[in-house]
C-alpha positions as CSV (number, residue, x, y, z in Angstrom):
1,X,72.2,170.5,259.7
2,X,74.2,168.2,261.6
3,X,73.2,164.5,262.8
4,X,74.5,162.0,265.3
5,X,75.7,158.7,263.9
6,X,72.6,157.0,265.3
7,X,70.3,159.5,263.5
8,X,72.3,158.9,260.2
9,X,71.9,155.1,260.8
10,X,68.2,155.2,261.4
11,X,67.8,157.4,258.2
12,X,69.9,155.0,256.2
13,X,68.0,151.9,257.6
14,X,64.6,153.4,256.6
15,X,65.7,154.5,253.3
16,X,67.1,151.2,252.4
17,X,64.2,149.2,253.5
18,X,61.7,151.5,251.6
19,X,63.7,151.3,248.3
20,X,64.3,147.6,248.4
21,X,60.8,146.9,249.1
22,X,59.8,148.9,245.9
23,X,62.5,147.0,243.9
24,X,64.6,150.1,243.6
25,X,68.3,150.9,244.3
26,X,68.9,152.9,247.6
27,X,70.4,156.2,247.1
28,X,74.2,156.8,248.0
29,X,75.0,158.4,251.4
30,X,78.1,160.3,252.2
31,X,78.9,160.8,255.7
32,X,81.3,163.7,256.6
33,X,82.6,164.5,260.0
34,X,85.4,164.5,262.4
35,X,87.4,161.4,263.3
36,X,86.4,159.3,266.2
37,X,82.7,159.9,266.3
38,X,81.6,156.4,265.3
39,X,81.0,156.4,261.7
40,X,82.6,153.1,260.9
41,X,80.8,151.5,263.9
42,X,77.5,152.8,262.9
43,X,77.8,151.2,259.4
44,X,78.7,147.8,261.1
45,X,75.6,148.1,263.3
46,X,73.4,149.2,260.3
47,X,74.6,145.9,258.4
48,X,73.7,143.9,261.3
49,X,70.2,145.4,261.6
50,X,69.4,145.2,258.1
51,X,70.6,141.6,257.9
52,X,68.4,140.8,260.8
53,X,65.4,142.6,259.2
54,X,65.8,140.7,255.9
55,X,66.3,137.4,257.8
56,X,69.9,136.9,256.3
57,X,73.1,135.9,257.7
58,X,75.5,139.1,258.3
59,X,79.0,138.7,257.0
60,X,81.9,141.0,257.0
61,X,83.4,140.0,253.5
62,X,86.6,138.0,253.5
63,X,87.8,136.0,250.5
64,X,87.1,132.7,252.4
65,X,83.6,133.3,252.3
66,X,83.5,133.7,248.5
67,X,82.2,130.3,247.5
68,X,79.5,129.9,250.2
69,X,78.1,133.4,249.3
70,X,77.9,132.9,245.6
71,X,76.5,129.4,246.0
72,X,73.5,130.9,247.8
73,X,73.5,134.6,247.7
74,X,70.0,135.0,248.9
75,X,71.2,133.6,252.3
76,X,73.6,136.5,253.0
77,X,73.8,140.2,253.8
78,X,77.4,141.3,253.1
79,X,79.4,144.2,254.3
80,X,82.5,145.3,252.3
81,X,84.5,147.7,254.1
82,X,87.3,149.5,252.0
83,X,89.6,152.3,253.1
84,X,90.0,153.9,249.8
85,X,93.4,155.4,250.7
86,X,94.9,152.0,250.9
87,X,93.7,150.8,247.5
88,X,94.6,151.0,243.8
89,X,92.0,151.8,241.1
90,X,92.3,148.2,239.8
91,X,91.1,146.9,243.4
92,X,87.6,148.5,242.4
93,X,87.5,148.1,238.6
94,X,89.2,144.8,238.2
95,X,92.3,143.9,236.2
96,X,92.3,143.7,232.4
97,X,93.3,140.2,231.2
98,X,93.2,138.7,227.8
99,X,90.6,136.0,227.2
100,X,92.3,132.6,226.4
101,X,92.5,131.7,222.7
102,X,91.0,135.1,221.5
103,X,92.0,138.7,220.9
104,X,89.5,140.0,223.6
105,X,90.5,141.8,226.6
106,X,88.2,141.6,229.7
107,X,88.1,143.1,233.1
108,X,88.4,140.3,235.6
109,X,86.6,141.6,238.8
110,X,87.7,141.1,242.2
111,X,85.8,138.6,244.3
112,X,83.9,141.0,246.5
113,X,82.6,142.8,243.4
114,X,81.0,139.7,242.2
115,X,79.5,139.1,245.6
116,X,77.8,142.3,245.7
117,X,76.5,142.0,242.2
118,X,74.6,139.1,243.5
119,X,73.6,139.5,247.1
120,X,72.3,142.3,249.4
121,X,74.7,144.2,251.4
122,X,76.7,147.5,252.0
123,X,79.6,148.8,250.2
124,X,81.3,151.1,252.5
125,X,84.1,153.3,251.0
126,X,85.8,154.9,253.9
127,X,88.5,157.9,253.8
128,X,86.8,159.2,250.5
129,X,88.0,162.8,251.3
130,X,91.6,161.7,252.0
131,X,92.2,160.1,248.7
132,X,94.5,162.4,246.7
133,X,95.0,160.1,243.4
134,X,92.9,161.4,240.6
135,X,92.7,158.0,239.0
136,X,91.4,156.3,242.2
137,X,89.0,159.1,242.8
138,X,87.5,158.8,239.3
139,X,86.9,155.2,239.9
140,X,85.3,155.7,243.3
141,X,83.0,158.5,241.9
142,X,81.6,156.2,239.4
143,X,80.8,153.6,242.1
144,X,79.1,156.3,244.0
145,X,77.3,157.8,241.1
146,X,76.6,154.8,238.8
147,X,77.0,151.8,241.0
148,X,79.4,150.1,238.8
149,X,82.6,148.5,239.7
150,X,84.4,148.4,236.5
151,X,81.8,146.6,234.4
152,X,80.2,144.9,237.1
153,X,76.9,146.5,238.5
154,X,76.0,146.2,242.0
155,X,72.8,144.4,243.1
156,X,69.9,146.7,243.5
157,X,69.9,145.5,247.1
158,X,73.4,146.9,247.9
159,X,73.5,150.4,249.9
160,X,76.6,152.3,248.9
161,X,77.9,154.5,251.8
162,X,81.1,156.6,251.7
163,X,82.7,158.5,254.6
164,X,85.3,161.2,255.1
165,X,86.6,164.0,257.3
166,X,86.3,167.6,256.9
167,X,89.3,169.7,255.7
168,X,89.4,171.2,259.1
169,X,89.9,167.8,260.6
170,X,92.5,166.4,258.7
171,X,95.4,168.0,256.7
172,X,95.0,165.6,253.7
173,X,91.0,165.9,253.6
174,X,89.7,167.9,250.6
175,X,86.4,169.0,249.3
176,X,84.2,166.8,246.9
177,X,83.0,167.6,243.4
178,X,79.9,169.6,243.4
179,X,78.1,167.2,240.8
180,X,79.0,164.3,243.2
181,X,77.6,166.1,246.2
182,X,74.6,167.0,244.3
183,X,73.7,163.2,243.5
184,X,74.3,161.8,247.0
185,X,72.6,162.3,250.4
186,X,75.1,164.2,252.5
187,X,74.9,163.6,256.2
188,X,77.1,165.9,258.3
189,X,78.0,164.0,261.5
190,X,78.6,165.2,265.0
191,X,79.7,163.3,268.3
192,X,77.1,161.1,269.8
193,X,75.5,162.1,273.0
194,X,76.9,160.3,276.2
195,X,73.7,158.6,276.7
196,X,74.0,157.0,273.1
197,X,77.6,156.0,273.9
198,X,76.8,154.2,277.0
199,X,73.7,152.5,275.4
200,X,75.9,151.2,272.5
201,X,78.5,150.0,275.0
202,X,75.9,148.0,276.8
203,X,74.4,146.7,273.7
204,X,77.7,145.7,271.9
205,X,80.0,144.7,274.9
206,X,77.5,143.9,277.8
207,X,79.5,144.2,280.9
208,X,83.0,143.4,279.4
209,X,84.2,147.0,279.7
210,X,85.2,149.4,282.5
211,X,81.9,151.1,283.9
212,X,83.9,153.6,285.7
213,X,84.9,155.2,282.5
214,X,81.3,156.0,281.9
215,X,80.7,157.3,285.6
216,X,83.8,159.6,285.1
217,X,82.1,160.9,282.0
218,X,78.9,161.5,283.9
219,X,80.8,163.9,286.3
220,X,82.8,165.4,283.3
221,X,80.6,165.4,280.2
222,X,82.7,168.3,278.7
223,X,85.5,165.7,278.1
224,X,83.5,163.3,276.0
225,X,84.7,165.0,272.8
226,X,87.6,167.3,272.6
227,X,89.2,167.5,269.2
228,X,92.8,168.7,269.2
229,X,93.7,172.3,268.5
230,X,96.0,171.3,265.7
231,X,95.2,168.9,262.8
232,X,98.4,167.1,263.1
233,X,99.6,165.8,266.3
234,X,101.4,163.1,268.2
235,X,99.2,163.7,271.2
236,X,96.0,161.5,271.7
237,X,92.7,163.2,272.5
238,X,89.4,162.2,273.8
239,X,86.7,161.0,271.3
240,X,83.9,158.5,271.6
241,X,86.3,156.0,269.8
242,X,89.1,156.7,272.2
243,X,86.8,156.4,275.3
244,X,85.6,153.1,273.9
245,X,89.1,151.8,273.5
246,X,89.9,152.8,276.9
247,X,87.0,151.1,278.6
248,X,87.6,147.9,276.5
249,X,91.4,148.1,277.2
250,X,90.8,148.3,280.9
251,X,88.0,146.0,281.3
252,X,85.8,145.5,284.3
253,X,88.6,144.2,286.6
254,X,91.4,146.5,285.7
255,X,92.7,146.8,289.3
256,X,93.6,143.1,289.4
257,X,95.3,143.2,285.9
258,X,97.1,146.5,285.9
259,X,99.4,148.3,288.3
260,X,98.4,152.0,289.1
261,X,101.4,153.1,286.8
262,X,100.0,151.0,284.0
263,X,96.6,152.4,284.4
264,X,98.0,155.9,284.2
265,X,100.0,155.1,281.0
266,X,96.8,153.5,279.3
267,X,94.8,156.6,280.1
268,X,97.4,159.0,278.9
269,X,98.1,156.9,275.8
270,X,94.2,156.8,274.9
271,X,92.9,160.1,275.7
272,X,96.0,162.5,275.9
273,X,98.6,163.9,278.5
274,X,96.0,166.6,279.6
275,X,93.0,164.5,280.3
276,X,94.6,161.0,280.8
277,X,96.0,161.8,284.4
278,X,92.7,163.3,285.5
279,X,91.0,159.9,284.3
280,X,93.6,157.8,286.0
281,X,93.3,159.6,289.3
282,X,89.6,159.1,289.3
283,X,89.9,155.4,288.3
284,X,92.3,154.8,291.1
285,X,90.3,156.3,293.9
286,X,90.0,154.3,297.1
287,X,86.5,153.2,297.0
288,X,84.8,151.1,299.6
289,X,84.0,147.5,299.0
290,X,80.6,146.2,298.4
291,X,80.7,144.3,301.8
292,X,81.8,147.3,303.6
293,X,78.7,149.4,302.4
294,X,76.4,146.4,302.8
295,X,77.3,146.2,306.3
296,X,77.1,150.0,307.0
297,X,74.9,151.7,304.3
298,X,74.9,155.0,306.3
299,X,78.5,155.4,305.3
300,X,77.3,156.1,301.8
301,X,76.5,159.8,303.0
302,X,80.0,160.5,303.9
303,X,81.7,159.7,300.6
304,X,82.8,162.1,297.9
305,X,80.9,162.3,294.8
306,X,83.6,160.7,292.7
307,X,83.8,158.0,295.0
308,X,80.0,157.4,294.9
309,X,80.1,157.3,291.0
310,X,83.0,154.8,291.3
311,X,81.1,152.6,293.7
312,X,77.8,152.8,291.6
313,X,79.7,151.3,288.6
314,X,80.9,148.5,290.8
315,X,77.4,147.9,292.2
316,X,75.7,147.9,288.7
317,X,78.3,145.3,287.6
318,X,77.8,143.1,290.6
319,X,74.0,143.2,290.2
320,X,74.2,142.3,286.5
321,X,76.6,139.5,287.2
322,X,74.5,138.1,290.2
323,X,71.1,139.1,289.8
324,X,69.6,135.6,290.0
325,X,71.4,134.7,293.1
326,X,70.2,138.0,294.7
327,X,66.6,137.4,294.2
328,X,64.8,134.8,296.5
329,X,62.1,132.4,295.5
330,X,59.4,134.8,296.5
331,X,60.8,137.4,294.1
332,X,62.3,139.8,296.6
333,X,65.8,141.1,296.4
334,X,68.4,140.3,299.1
335,X,67.4,142.7,302.0
336,X,70.9,144.1,302.3
337,X,71.2,145.0,298.7
338,X,67.8,146.5,298.9
339,X,68.6,148.7,302.0
340,X,71.8,149.9,300.3
341,X,70.0,150.8,297.1
342,X,67.4,152.6,298.9
343,X,69.9,154.9,300.5
344,X,71.8,155.3,297.2
345,X,68.7,156.2,295.2
346,X,67.2,158.4,297.8
347,X,70.5,160.3,298.0
348,X,70.8,161.6,294.3
349,X,68.6,161.6,291.3
350,X,71.8,162.0,289.1
351,X,73.4,158.8,290.6
352,X,70.1,157.0,290.1
353,X,70.2,157.7,286.5
354,X,73.7,156.8,286.3
355,X,72.9,153.3,287.9
356,X,70.1,152.6,285.4
357,X,72.2,153.4,282.4
358,X,74.7,150.7,283.5
359,X,72.0,148.1,283.7
360,X,71.2,146.5,280.5
361,X,67.8,147.2,278.9
362,X,66.5,143.7,279.1
363,X,67.2,143.5,282.8
364,X,65.5,146.8,283.8
365,X,61.9,145.3,283.7
366,X,63.1,142.5,286.1
367,X,64.7,145.1,288.6
368,X,61.6,147.3,288.5
369,X,59.5,144.2,289.2
370,X,61.5,142.9,292.1
371,X,61.8,146.4,293.5
372,X,58.1,146.8,293.4
373,X,57.9,143.7,295.7
374,X,60.9,144.4,297.9
375,X,60.8,148.0,298.4
376,X,57.7,149.7,296.8
377,X,58.9,153.3,297.4
378,X,62.3,152.6,295.8
379,X,60.5,150.8,293.0
380,X,58.5,153.9,292.2
381,X,61.6,156.0,292.4
382,X,63.2,153.6,289.7
383,X,60.1,153.9,287.6
384,X,60.3,157.6,287.7
385,X,64.0,157.7,287.0
386,X,63.5,155.2,284.2
387,X,60.9,157.6,282.6
388,X,63.1,160.4,282.9
389,X,66.1,158.4,281.4
390,X,63.9,157.7,278.2
391,X,63.0,161.4,278.0
392,X,66.5,162.6,278.0
393,X,67.4,159.9,275.4
394,X,64.6,161.0,273.1
395,X,65.8,164.7,273.6
396,X,69.2,163.6,272.7
């Protein structure tokens, strides 16, 4: 049974909290799935959420934090993120060194191993299935099975998670030993739903990304995840990761920063030569300005669907940035904006849902309240759309 990264994250969160509350070490999880579906990002978010739950400071480990953490380990929740294919066995076990003045040899552990023996955190071993060195695999398997880094035992408040690709996803990926699989919780990861992706973008990046990427995907959801036909390629392809990169690279004001040719090159370089030109054409559509439609809301009905979706992304960004200025002292919305939104929301439920997805969760109650005062019938419509949006997210 496959899970989205959000489902896997929720399960790991519940499992970790349950075990730690009982004084037990949490089980090891192995996430297996295609590239670009958000496995690494999910681990980052999981660490942040667990740190907040435990009332600790979240830290992605760097050696410069070592002294602070070991001085007060109860203050921190530490994420150590290792790409196994880039490491030597000694990076996990430590290095054998002679004890000064004796004939004893001891393994000197690396700093992050000492940190994870004393504090709460996550040890994330990425690219597990891509490692071909038997000596490195043997060390990694001991970490996963026994929670030992050489001769240093992990704190029982450390969650061990590994991730890798399937053999059909990468030419160097391989199967895992049956005894290892049998002692871990295996999670088979699929691409997230589009609604999950936009919720993540709004939560992580606020409005500092190109909303039009999302409205394009609302019109072409079939392009959200399309793995390449070949497992080796020089041609990029669309995944949640590449759409995130595209949205962040362009930013909210891309037309004032990049030329049309540059937008085209960014799209092709990010999601590939087949889909990139389609995205670029959509992003570069001639869209009416906000002022033009505020002056003539009836023009909305004459626009093509792609232009409407483009405009809604601009409108959502405008409302997010200027909401306090748009609301008068009596709690009503600027009448011109109210009128335009009435026309838009009355025109298409799909566009209404798109508009809501681009408004941050913490602003939606304010908008519903303002609309209930300004335009009651539109406020009621937004309430229905919000209920439908939640239902869609639950089903996803």
